[in-house]
C-alpha positions in Angstrom: 94.0 192.3 13.5 91.5 189.4 13.6 94.2 187.1 15.0 94.8 189.8 17.7 91.2 190.0 18.6 90.8 186.2 18.5 93.7 185.7 20.8 92.5 188.6 23.2 89.2 186.9 23.4 90.7 183.5 24.3 92.9 185.0 26.9 89.9 187.0 28.4 87.7 183.8 28.5 90.5 181.9 30.1 91.2 184.6 32.8 87.5 184.8 33.4 87.3 181.0 33.9 90.2 181.0 36.3 89.0 183.9 38.4 85.4 182.9 38.3 83.9 182.2 41.9 80.7 180.7 40.8 80.1 177.7 43.2 83.8 177.6 44.3 84.3 180.5 46.8 83.1 178.4 49.7 84.7 177.5 52.9 85.2 174.0 53.9 85.9 172.4 57.4 86.7 168.9 58.4 87.3 166.6 61.2 89.7 163.5 60.6 91.2 160.6 62.3 94.0 158.4 61.2 97.3 156.6 61.9 100.9 158.1 62.0 103.7 155.9 60.7 107.1 156.8 61.8 109.9 157.1 59.3 113.7 157.9 59.2 115.5 158.5 62.5 112.3 158.8 64.3 111.4 155.2 63.6 114.9 153.9 63.8 115.8 151.2 66.5 119.5 151.5 65.9 120.9 151.9 69.5 124.3 153.2 67.9 122.5 156.1 66.3 122.0 159.0 68.7 119.1 160.3 66.8 117.0 157.0 66.9 113.5 157.7 68.4 112.3 154.1 68.7 108.8 155.5 67.8 106.0 153.2 67.0 102.9 153.9 64.9 100.4 156.1 66.4 97.3 158.2 66.2 96.5 161.5 64.4 93.6 163.9 64.8 93.1 166.9 62.3 90.8 169.8 62.3 91.0 171.6 58.9 89.7 174.9 57.5 89.9 175.7 53.9 88.8 178.6 51.4 89.1 179.0 47.7 90.7 182.2 46.6 90.8 181.0 42.9 88.9 178.4 41.0 91.6 175.8 41.6 93.6 177.4 44.4 92.9 178.0 48.1 94.2 178.7 51.5 94.2 175.9 54.1 94.8 175.7 57.9 95.2 172.5 60.0 95.3 172.0 63.7 97.0 168.6 64.1 97.6 166.4 67.0 99.4 163.1 67.0 101.0 160.8 69.5 103.6 158.0 69.0 104.3 155.4 71.7 108.0 154.5 72.4 109.2 151.0 71.6 110.3 150.6 75.2 110.8 146.8 75.1 113.2 147.2 72.1 115.2 149.9 73.7 115.4 148.1 77.0 116.9 145.1 75.3 119.4 147.1 73.3 120.5 149.0 76.4 120.8 145.5 78.4 123.0 144.1 75.6 125.3 147.4 75.7 125.6 147.4 79.4 126.0 143.8 79.8 128.4 143.3 76.8 131.2 142.1 79.2 129.1 140.2 81.7 128.0 136.6 81.6 125.1 136.1 79.3 121.6 137.2 80.5 122.8 138.5 83.8 122.2 142.1 83.0 118.5 143.3 82.3 116.8 146.6 81.9 113.2 147.8 82.3 111.9 150.9 80.7 108.6 152.7 81.2 107.9 155.7 78.9 105.1 158.0 78.1 104.6 158.7 74.2 106.0 161.2 71.9 103.5 164.0 71.0 103.6 166.6 68.3 100.7 169.1 67.6 100.3 172.6 66.2 98.8 174.8 63.8 100.1 175.1 60.1 98.8 177.2 57.2 99.4 176.9 53.5 98.0 176.5 50.0 96.2 173.8 48.2 95.0 173.0 44.6 91.7 171.5 43.7 91.6 169.2 40.7 88.4 167.5 39.8 88.9 164.0 38.4 85.3 162.8 37.9 81.9 164.1 39.0 81.9 164.6 42.7 85.5 163.5 43.1 88.6 165.6 43.3 92.3 165.5 44.4 93.7 168.3 46.5 97.6 168.5 46.8 98.7 170.9 49.7 101.8 172.3 51.3 101.7 173.9 54.8 104.2 175.3 57.3 103.9 176.3 60.9 105.0 175.5 64.5 104.3 172.4 66.6 104.6 171.7 70.3 106.8 168.7 70.5 106.9 166.7 73.8 109.8 164.6 74.9 108.6 161.6 76.7 108.9 161.1 80.4 110.7 157.8 81.2 111.9 155.7 83.9 114.8 153.1 83.2 115.8 150.4 85.9 119.0 148.4 85.6 119.5 144.9 87.1 122.5 142.6 87.5 121.6 139.0 88.5 118.0 140.2 89.6 119.7 142.8 91.9 118.5 146.5 91.1 121.5 148.7 90.5 120.2 151.9 89.1 117.1 154.0 88.3 117.1 156.8 86.0 114.1 159.1 85.7 113.8 161.6 82.8 111.2 164.4 83.2 108.7 165.1 80.3 109.6 168.3 78.5 108.0 170.3 75.7 109.2 172.9 73.1 108.2 174.7 70.0 109.4 173.3 66.7 109.2 174.6 63.1 107.0 172.0 61.2 105.7 171.3 57.8 103.2 169.1 55.9 103.3 168.0 52.3 100.6 165.7 51.0 97.3 165.3 49.0 93.7 164.6 49.7 91.0 162.8 47.8 87.5 164.3 48.3 84.2 162.7 47.4 81.0 164.6 47.7 78.1 162.6 49.0 75.7 165.6 49.2 75.8 169.3 48.4 77.2 170.1 51.8 78.8 166.9 53.1 81.9 165.0 51.7 84.1 162.2 52.8 87.9 162.6 52.4 91.1 160.4 52.5 94.4 162.1 53.2 98.0 161.0 52.8 100.8 163.4 53.9 104.3 163.6 55.3 104.5 165.5 58.5 108.0 166.6 59.9 109.7 168.8 62.5 113.0 169.0 64.4 112.7 169.7 68.2 115.5 170.7 70.5 115.0 170.5 74.3 117.3 172.4 76.7 118.2 171.6 80.3 116.0 168.4 80.6 116.3 167.0 84.2 117.4 163.5 84.8 117.5 161.9 88.3 119.9 159.1 88.8 119.5 156.8 91.9 122.2 154.3 92.8 120.6 151.5 94.8 123.9 150.0 95.9 125.6 153.2 96.8 122.4 154.6 98.2 123.0 158.1 96.5 121.0 160.3 94.1 122.2 162.9 91.6 120.5 165.3 89.4 121.8 165.9 85.8 120.8 168.4 83.1 120.9 167.4 79.5 120.1 168.8 76.0 118.1 166.6 73.6 117.1 166.9 69.9 114.8 164.6 67.8 113.8 164.7 64.2 110.0 163.8 63.9 108.9 162.4 60.5 105.7 160.5 59.8 103.6 159.3 57.0 100.0 160.1 57.9 97.0 158.1 56.6 93.7 159.9 57.6 90.0 159.7 56.8 87.2 162.1 57.8 84.2 164.0 57.1 83.9 167.5 55.7 81.2 170.2 55.5 80.9 172.9 53.0 79.3 176.2 54.0 
């Protein structure tokens, strides 16, 4: 009986400790800025890979709201926006090499102008809070949601011996895409209300755009055609972010 009473006391104490909201049931908001480093097909410059995105390192902006629901567990919402430029020079050279494979060397050239990829949306999920030392903690998190993915607008011009042959104009297009974030955050309290944070995470989505308009202009034949194509792109980035947070 004593063992049962002792075990019950220990369990009750543990449960009380877990469910205790003393100084932990607080909301937290933050604003952060960082860089997004493309990975996988999104980063790939392989011209023979149809899913290569030719994406470059870009900027990320986050606005976050958190709230504890247990001592070491909480809900989190993130509004994220990021933009990644297209490596237009690399793509233009690869396209020139492909189009001019059977032509005399360096007679075929291509120029490409492109707006950036953009990806931004709202995601929600859970996070854990694990103090390491006084005023310093780690918070792993996982979120899912939807993002607006933008396919860049671009203009591609081809030349043969400095004579302009064609111009292709792709319109910018946007679509919704399921997205998710997996990562962890280090949080350092600098006062009772304010803290600095450092975040690293993996942000991914797959977008599909239907009936994207492409205008093709033949300068030698003096004709114009309109085409409609479907595109898809896997977005994946490693994000390194720093910011300031406020507890209330």
